[in-house]
N, C-alpha and C positions, 0 to 999 in steps of 0.2 A: 504494500500500500504506500503510495507516494503522495505526500501532501504538498510537494513543491509546485509552485506555479510554472507552467511551461515557459521555456526560455523565450519563445515567440511573444508570449503575453507580456512578460517583463520588458522586453524590448519595445513593445507597442506602447506601454505606459510611458516609457522614456521618450518615445516619439511624440506622444500627446503633450508631455511636459514642454518639450522644445517648441512645438507648434504654438502652445499657449504663450510662451515667452516671446516668440518671434512675431506672431501675427495678432493674437487676441489682446494681450496687454497693451501694445501700442494704441489699439483702437479704444480701449477702455480709458487710457490716459489722455486722449485728445479731446478737445472741445468740452472740457469739464464733465466728461462722461462718468467720472468717479462719483458724481452726485447721485447716481442711481444705486450706489453700493455703500456709501458712507452714511453718516447720521442723517442725511437728507433723503434717504432712499424712498421712504414711504410717500413723502410729499412729491418727490421728483417723478415717481412712477404713476401717481394717481391724479386723474382729472376730476377733482372734487365737484366741479360744477357741471359735469357731464355724466351724472349717475354713478360716479366713482369708477368709471372705466379706465383702463390703462391709457396713459398719454400716448399720442401717436409717435412722438420722438423716442419714447422708451421702446416701443415695439419696432420702430425702424432700426434702432441700434441692435436689437436682438436679431433682426433679419440680416443685417450686415455680418454679424458674427456667424450665423448659420451658413451664409453664402461662402464665407472664408473656409469654414469647416467642410462644406460640401465640395468645394473646389479642391481641397486637399485630400478628399477621400475618406473623411472621418464621420461626417454627419450620418450617412446611411449605413454605418457599420453593421447594424443588426438586420438590415433589410435583406431579402433574398437576392441572390446574384442576378437573377433575371430582371430584377427591378432596380438594378444599379447599386446593390449593396454588396456586403462581404459575407453574408450568412453568419454573422456574429452569433455565437452561442449564448445561452443563458448564463453559463459560468463566466465567460469572458465579460458579458455585460454587467454581471454582479460585481466582479472585481473592478471594472472600469468605473462604475458608478460610485462605489465606495471610495476609490482613489480620488475622484474629482470632488466629491462632497467633503472629503477630509481636508481639502485645501481652504475651505471657508467660502466666503462670498466673492463672486467675481463674474465677469462676462463670459467666462468659459463654462459656467455651470450655475444656473439660477433656478432652483427647484420650485420657486413660487409658481411658475407657470410651465414647468417641465422643459425649460430651455436648457440645452446642453450642446457642446460641440460634438458629442456622440449622442445622436437623437434617440429618445425613447418614444417610439411610435408603434404601440401594439396593434393599432388598426391595420397596419400593413401585413403583419404576420397573420392576424385574424382573417383578413380578406383572403390571403393566399390559402389558408387552411379550409375555409368554409365556402368561398364563392364557387359557383358553377362555371364551366367554361364559357357559357354565354355571358355571365356577369363579369368575368375577367375581360372578355372582349369588349364589353360595353363600358366598364369603369376603370379597368386596370391602368390605361394610359393616363387618364385624368388624375388618378391617385399619384401616379409616378411623377407627374409634372406639377402637382400642387393645384390644379384647377378644380379639383374636388376636395373639399375639406369638410369633414363630418363631425358634428358634436354627438355626444353619447347620451341618449335619452332613455334611461331606465328608471331612475328614482322618480316618485310622484309626491305631490303634497301630502297625501294621506298614506303613502306606502313607501318606506325606505328599504329596510333590510328584507321585508316580506315581498320580494319582487314578484312572486307567483300570484299575489293577490291584487295585481295592478288593475286599475279601472279603465285604462286606455283600451279602446277596442278598434279592431280592423274588420269591417264587414264588407263582403263583396257587393259591388254596386255598378250597374251599367250606366254610362253617361254618354249621350250622343252616339249610342250604338257601340261604344267601346267598353270592354270589361275593365273593371278596376276595383278600387277599395275606397271605402269611406273611413278615414282615420280620424278618431275623435278622442280627445282627452287632454290631460295636463302633465307636465313634467317639471322637475326641480333640478337645480344644479347642473344645467346643461352648459358646461364650461365651453367658452370660446364662441358664444353665439354672435358676437359682434364681427366675426371674421369668417364664419363658415358659409358653405354653400348648401349644406344639407344637415339634417338631424337624423341620426339612427334612432328611430322611434320603435321601442319594443311595445307590442300591442297584443292583447288577447284576441285570437282568431278562432279558437274552439276550446272545448273543455270548460272546466269550472275553476273557481278560486282554489289555489293550492296545487293545481296540476302543473308540473314542469313542462309537459307537452301542451301544445295549443297556443304557444306564444311565437310571434313572427317579428323579425327585425326589418322594418320598412325604412326606406330612404325618402324622407319628406323634404322637398325643396324649402330653402330658407324663406322664400317669399310667402309660403303658406303658414308660417309660424307667427304668432303674436307674442311679443314679449310683454308680460304682465308687470313685472318689476325686476330690477336688478338687486340682488341680495347682497347687502354690505356685510363684510365678514371681519373676523378677528385680525386678519392680515390683508391689507389693501394694497393695490387696487382689486376690483372685482370684475370678473367676467362670467359670473354664475347667476343666470336669471331663472325666474319662474316663467314658464311658457305655456301657451294653450294653442289648440288647433282643432279645426273641424273642416276637413278638406277632402277632396277626391284626388286620387293619384292613379296612374295607369297600373294595369294588372301585374307587370313585371318589376314593380318598384320595391324590390326587397333584396336582401342579401341572404345567402344560404338557402334554406328550404322553408316553405310554409309550415307553420306549427312547430318548427324545431329551432327557433331563433335564440332560445335561452342559452344554447351551447356557445354562441358567439360571445354572449356576455360573460360566461364562465371562462372562456379562453382569454378574453381581455383581462379579467380579474387575476387569473393565475400569473400571467406574464407581468402585469403591473405590480402585483403584490411582492413578488420576489425582488424585482428591481427597486421598488420603493423601500423594501427592507434594507437593501444594500446601501441606498442613499441615506437612510436614517442612521444606519451604522456609521457611515462615513462622517456625517454631521456630528454624531455623538463623539467619535474619536477626536474630531476637531475641538470640541468643547473640553474634552478631558485633557488633551495635550496643551491647549492654551492655559488651562488652569494649573497644570503641573509646572509649566514654565513660569507663570506669574508667581506661584507659591514659592518657587526657588529664589526669585529675584526680589520680591517684596519683603522688607525687613522692618516690621513694626516692633517697637520695644527692643530694638537692637539685635533681633535674630530673625532668620527666614521664617515665613509662614509655614513652609514645608517641614519645619522641625516639630510642628504640633500634630499629634495623632488625630485631633479633631478635624484637621485638614486632610491628612493622609488617608485615613480609613474610608471615608465616603468615596474618594477618588479611586482607591484600590477596588472597592466594590464595583464601581462602574467600569473600571478597566477590566476586571475579571469577567464581567458579563459581556463586554465587547469582544474579548478574546474567544469566548465560547460561542457567541452568536455568529461570529465570522465563520467558524468551522461548519455550523449548521447551514448557514446560507449557501456556502460554496458546495457542500454536499448535496443540498436540495436542488440547487441550480444544475449541478452536474447530472443528477438523476432526471431532471426535467428534459435535459438534452437527449436522453435515451428513450423517451416515451412520446407517444402522440397525446393529443389533448384529452381524449377519453380515459386513457390509462392514468394520466396525471390526476384526473378527478377521482378515479377509483382507488389509486394506490398511495398517493403522497400529498393530496391536497391539504391534509392536516399539517404536514411539515411546512408547506407554504404559509399556512395560517400562523403557525408558531413563529416563523421567521418574521412575519409582517407585524403582528401585534406586539411581539417582544421588542423588535427593532424600533418601532414608533414610540413605544413607551420609554425605552432606554434613552432615546434621543431627547425627549422632553425632560427626563430626569437629569441627564447630563447638562443640558442647557440651564436648567434651574440651579444646579450645583455650581456651574461656572459663574452665574450671576452672584451667588453667595460668596464664592472664593474671591471674586474680583471686587466685591463690595459695591460702593456707589458707582464706580465706572462700569461694573457689570450690569447694573440696572439701567445705565444710560444707553442711548442709541449709538454712542460712539464705539461700542462693542457690538459684535454680530449676534450675541446670545439671545437677545429679546426677539430678533427677527427669526432666528432658527426655531425658538420655542413657539412663536405664534404660527409659523408656517407648519411645522411638523405636528403641532397639536391637532390639526385637522385630520391627519392621517389615522388618528385613533378613532375616527368616526367614518371617514369616507371609504367607499368600496368595501363595505363590511366593517361595522364597528368591531372593536376588540372583543366585545361580548359575543357577537355573532361568530367571530373566528374561534373563540374559545368553545362555543357550542359545537363547531365543526370538529375541533380537536377531541372534545368529549365523545362525540358520536363515533369517532374512530377508536378512541381508547376503550370505550365500553362495548364496542362491537355492533352498534346500530348501523354503521356504515364501514366501508373499507375492508382491508384484508382479514380482520379479526371477526368478521361477521359470521363466517362458517364455524369458527371456533366456539363462539358463544351460542350459536344455534345448536351445535352438538352438546354443549354443556346444559342448555335448557332441556334438551331431550333426555339427557342422562338424569337430570334433576327430576323430571316428571316420572321417569321409570323408577328412580330410586324412591320417590315419595310413595308411589303405588306399592312398592315392595317393602316400605318401612326402613330403607337403608340410607336415609339422607344424613345421618350423623357422620358417615364417612366423608361425604361431600363437604361438610362443614368443618372437617378436621377434628372431629370429636372422637 
């Protein structure tokens, strides 16, 4: 068993570091672009008088950085080769995202809006896995060149984690002699609505509440969507609105298969959760390392802060958790690379959940501890910790709250789902037979 990173991956991390120094940092330093990353960052990024949306100059800067990364062959690293990428694996992406997040805030990697020189775009892999040949012919080129950009419409005002209870419906309807669908409902947190061309609207097309089957993923054009309100959040700017729609779309306006759209959502979640976990780990490591350095240099009462066990031990606990989490993230990402989507869901989705909820919580705890160690400066916006905390705090809720993810882990642990299901079914059978024969004392260890 070899835990060493491949030499090629180590070399690629060094290549990314050099690219950041040569191309990205000069762009960040020009025209006072540092205002988007120093203590002015929230105000510089947010157009407070335009519903709290991102300022155009902020998004223009991000686009310039992505263009530099794309020209250098980094941005589409995780994309399929046939779509201009490098078939980057989940393992490599986990290592890269931790590496970039551990550098702190910068134009090279800003997780508030999933910006990075190595792009995280699960939509592309999701499309490759689920789209039919006809859908690839219709939409593949538009996705490749960025002329189709889709928001993710799963969560609803009355339904968050209980996605199978959604109220949005898709009903067959003929209009002007053409078959199609009447799509009606509301969605929440449809990130990026101010720039997208479509929304991936998940709607009930058959079955009943609670059924995983009977949900279809429709592509609804942006012009058919009404923005009800922009939801201001803990970390601004916002691009997360509440939307509504009651529209007709052509019959073939969906991805994947009719009634089997929930698999697309699950594929998106698995990919995003493991990468999100790696980013949270990296940000936690940044907070820990900055705190260790500060504690060594800061000398109140004539001695270093780091001489005090009250400073040492909390950071030791966080450091230990980070070391263990790194191993689980990389093992899980490596396993994901050996499986298709359905196998991931059946065999290791509990591991993905553990990585994600533990990583997100660890990051918040590390940022909070960094504020405490740094004292007044840690509380100020002149340090990155408050931004890291406010951003990563959302990940303990989005794409499955930590309680929902713990429920998934519990289902695997107790055999309601996953590889242990047969084991516990056999145990229940043995228990029933033992009860009938009066032999259950043995099963209880008595």
